[in-house]
C-alpha positions as CSV (number, residue, x, y, z in Angstrom):
1,X,0.0,0.0,0.0
2,X,1.3,3.5,-0.9
3,X,1.7,6.3,1.6
4,X,-1.3,8.1,0.0
5,X,-3.5,5.1,0.9
6,X,-3.2,6.0,4.7
7,X,-4.8,8.9,6.7
8,X,-4.2,9.9,10.3
9,X,-7.0,9.3,12.9
10,X,-8.2,12.6,14.5
11,X,-7.2,13.6,18.0
12,X,-3.9,11.9,17.9
13,X,-0.6,13.3,19.3
14,X,1.0,15.9,17.1
15,X,4.3,15.6,15.3
16,X,5.9,17.8,17.9
17,X,5.1,15.1,20.5
18,X,5.6,12.0,18.4
19,X,7.6,12.2,15.2
20,X,6.6,9.6,12.5
21,X,7.3,8.7,9.0
22,X,9.1,6.5,6.5
23,X,12.9,6.0,7.0
24,X,15.8,3.9,5.6
25,X,17.8,4.6,8.8
26,X,16.5,1.6,10.9
27,X,17.5,-2.0,10.1
28,X,14.6,-3.7,8.5
29,X,13.1,-7.2,9.4
30,X,14.4,-10.3,7.7
31,X,13.6,-10.0,4.0
32,X,12.4,-6.4,4.4
33,X,12.8,-3.8,1.7
34,X,14.5,-0.4,1.8
35,X,12.2,1.5,4.1
36,X,10.0,1.0,7.1
37,X,7.6,3.3,9.1
38,X,8.8,4.6,12.4
39,X,7.4,6.4,15.5
40,X,9.6,8.3,18.0
41,X,8.2,10.1,21.0
42,X,9.8,13.6,21.6
43,X,8.0,14.5,24.8
44,X,6.7,12.8,28.0
45,X,3.0,12.8,26.8
46,X,0.2,10.3,27.0
47,X,-1.8,9.4,23.9
48,X,-1.6,7.7,20.6
49,X,-1.1,8.2,16.9
50,X,-3.0,6.0,14.4
51,X,-3.3,5.6,10.6
52,X,-6.2,4.0,8.8
53,X,-6.5,2.8,5.1
54,X,-8.5,5.5,3.3
55,X,-9.3,3.4,0.2
56,X,-12.8,3.0,-1.2
57,X,-14.8,0.3,0.7
58,X,-12.1,0.4,3.5
59,X,-13.0,3.6,5.3
60,X,-15.0,2.1,6.8
61,X,-15.2,-1.5,5.9
62,X,-18.8,-2.9,6.0
63,X,-17.8,-6.1,7.9
64,X,-14.7,-7.5,9.4
65,X,-11.3,-8.1,7.7
66,X,-7.7,-9.1,8.1
67,X,-4.8,-6.9,9.0
68,X,-1.1,-8.1,8.9
69,X,2.2,-6.5,9.6
70,X,5.6,-6.7,11.1
71,X,6.1,-4.8,14.4
72,X,8.9,-4.0,16.8
73,X,9.1,-2.3,20.2
74,X,12.4,-0.5,19.4
75,X,15.2,0.3,21.9
76,X,15.0,3.8,23.3
77,X,14.7,5.7,26.6
78,X,13.2,2.7,28.4
79,X,11.6,-0.7,27.9
80,X,8.1,0.4,29.0
81,X,5.8,3.4,28.4
82,X,4.7,2.5,24.8
83,X,3.0,-0.1,22.6
84,X,2.7,-0.6,18.8
85,X,-0.3,-2.3,17.4
86,X,-2.5,-3.2,14.4
87,X,-6.2,-2.5,14.6
88,X,-9.5,-3.5,12.9
89,X,-13.1,-2.3,13.3
90,X,-12.3,1.1,14.6
91,X,-15.7,2.7,15.2
92,X,-14.9,6.2,13.9
93,X,-12.0,8.4,12.7
94,X,-10.6,9.3,16.1
95,X,-8.0,7.7,18.4
96,X,-10.6,7.9,21.1
97,X,-12.8,5.4,19.3
98,X,-12.8,1.7,20.1
99,X,-11.3,-1.1,18.0
100,X,-9.9,-4.5,18.2
101,X,-6.1,-4.1,18.7
102,X,-3.4,-6.6,18.2
103,X,0.1,-5.8,19.1
104,X,2.9,-5.7,21.6
105,X,2.1,-5.1,25.3
106,X,3.6,-2.4,27.5
107,X,5.6,-4.9,29.5
108,X,9.3,-5.9,29.8
109,X,9.5,-8.5,28.4
110,X,6.4,-8.0,26.3
111,X,3.8,-10.3,25.0
112,X,1.5,-10.4,21.9
113,X,-1.9,-9.1,23.1
114,X,-5.4,-8.8,21.6
115,X,-7.4,-6.0,23.2
116,X,-10.8,-4.4,22.7
117,X,-11.0,-0.7,23.6
118,X,-9.9,2.8,22.8
119,X,-7.0,3.2,20.4
120,X,-5.7,6.1,22.5
121,X,-4.9,3.6,25.4
122,X,-3.1,1.2,23.2
123,X,-2.0,-2.0,24.9
124,X,-1.3,-1.0,28.5
125,X,0.0,-4.4,29.7
126,X,-0.8,-8.1,29.0
127,X,-3.4,-8.2,31.8
128,X,-4.8,-4.6,31.4
129,X,-8.4,-3.5,30.9
130,X,-10.0,-4.8,27.8
131,X,-7.3,-7.6,27.2
132,X,-8.9,-10.6,25.5
133,X,-6.0,-12.8,24.8
134,X,-2.2,-12.9,25.4
135,X,0.6,-15.1,24.1
136,X,2.2,-17.7,26.3
137,X,5.6,-16.6,25.1
138,X,7.2,-13.3,25.9
139,X,9.7,-11.3,23.9
140,X,12.6,-9.0,24.4
141,X,12.7,-5.4,23.1
142,X,14.0,-5.0,19.5
143,X,12.3,-8.3,18.5
144,X,10.5,-8.2,15.0
145,X,7.2,-10.1,15.1
146,X,5.1,-10.8,12.0
147,X,1.4,-10.8,13.2
148,X,-2.1,-11.2,11.7
149,X,-5.5,-10.5,13.1
150,X,-8.7,-11.8,11.4
151,X,-12.0,-10.4,12.4
152,X,-15.0,-12.3,11.0
153,X,-18.4,-10.8,11.4
154,X,-21.0,-13.6,11.3
155,X,-24.6,-13.3,10.2
156,X,-26.0,-13.9,13.7
157,X,-24.1,-10.9,15.1
158,X,-21.2,-12.8,16.7
159,X,-17.6,-11.7,15.7
160,X,-14.8,-14.3,15.6
161,X,-11.3,-13.1,16.3
162,X,-8.3,-15.2,15.2
163,X,-4.6,-14.4,15.8
164,X,-1.7,-15.8,13.8
165,X,2.1,-15.4,13.7
166,X,4.6,-16.1,10.9
167,X,8.2,-17.1,12.0
168,X,10.4,-14.6,10.2
169,X,13.5,-16.7,10.8
170,X,12.0,-19.5,8.7
171,X,9.8,-17.5,6.4
172,X,11.4,-14.0,5.9
173,X,9.5,-11.3,4.1
174,X,9.4,-11.9,0.3
175,X,8.5,-15.6,0.9
176,X,5.0,-17.0,1.4
177,X,4.2,-16.7,5.1
178,X,3.3,-19.7,7.1
179,X,0.6,-18.4,9.4
180,X,0.3,-20.5,12.6
181,X,-1.9,-19.9,15.7
182,X,-0.1,-18.1,18.5
183,X,0.3,-20.3,21.6
184,X,-2.0,-19.1,24.3
185,X,-4.2,-17.2,22.0
186,X,-7.1,-19.4,21.0
187,X,-10.0,-18.3,18.8
188,X,-12.1,-15.7,20.7
189,X,-15.8,-15.2,20.0
190,X,-17.1,-11.7,20.8
191,X,-20.7,-12.8,21.1
192,X,-23.6,-10.5,20.1
193,X,-24.8,-10.6,23.6
194,X,-21.8,-8.9,24.9
195,X,-21.0,-11.7,27.4
196,X,-17.4,-12.7,26.6
197,X,-15.9,-9.3,26.3
198,X,-18.3,-7.3,28.4
199,X,-19.6,-5.2,25.6
200,X,-21.3,-5.5,22.2
201,X,-19.0,-6.8,19.3
202,X,-17.5,-4.5,16.7
203,X,-18.9,-5.6,13.4
204,X,-17.4,-3.1,11.0
205,X,-15.1,-0.1,10.8
206,X,-11.6,1.1,9.9
207,X,-8.3,-0.8,9.9
208,X,-4.7,0.3,10.3
209,X,-1.8,0.6,12.7
210,X,-0.8,2.8,15.5
211,X,1.5,3.7,18.4
212,X,0.5,4.5,22.0
213,X,3.0,6.3,24.3
214,X,3.4,7.6,27.8
215,X,7.0,8.7,27.9
216,X,9.8,10.4,25.9
217,X,12.2,8.6,23.5
218,X,10.0,5.6,23.0
219,X,10.2,4.0,19.5
220,X,8.2,1.5,17.4
221,X,8.7,0.3,13.9
222,X,6.3,-1.2,11.2
223,X,6.9,-3.0,7.9
224,X,5.0,-5.0,5.3
225,X,1.5,-3.8,6.3
226,X,-1.5,-5.5,4.6
227,X,-5.2,-5.0,4.9
228,X,-8.1,-7.1,3.6
229,X,-11.8,-6.7,4.0
230,X,-14.4,-9.4,4.6
231,X,-16.8,-9.7,1.6
């Protein structure tokens, strides 16, 4: 997807607080190209920056979809105080809106976490409010992880959430990924009664990626972003 295919969510932190953009100055993931997208917090502020796909039929998507990307919690001023994530079914065009978020928790070491809630909050920690699933394994800072979130809106109103990971050491970018379920993250059904998650499921909306932060000199990197819509 080209840079023009993405727009910023409203109410996010400004570029004076969190710098962001495409750079060739950071080592890419295995098999990566010449550039990646980076975030770097410049001030001790709390909030988030998010980008959504602005293509026709994607802003918003009428049903669920699939978002995939390579993420890293980069080395910086400290190992906590930030979280990078992918998202689907964002309910509006603001970071204050709710979505399904899949990313790397604000822990040291961190885990892969699926959360339902405001984009502005990000992924506070692996057991934080709204956390639906977390990986059995934990990871050190500066680890590249290739993740996939599928959100399937069923006709009865239930939403099925599935999380996958591709091992970049075995299947680097440029090769067909081998998507495998993440240990500890079984299929989650966000039922239409609001029982399992505590609120009604999100059946449509925007998809993209983002960065939540609470401190200065926190960094996150993204590469190989893909977005598909449910038809």
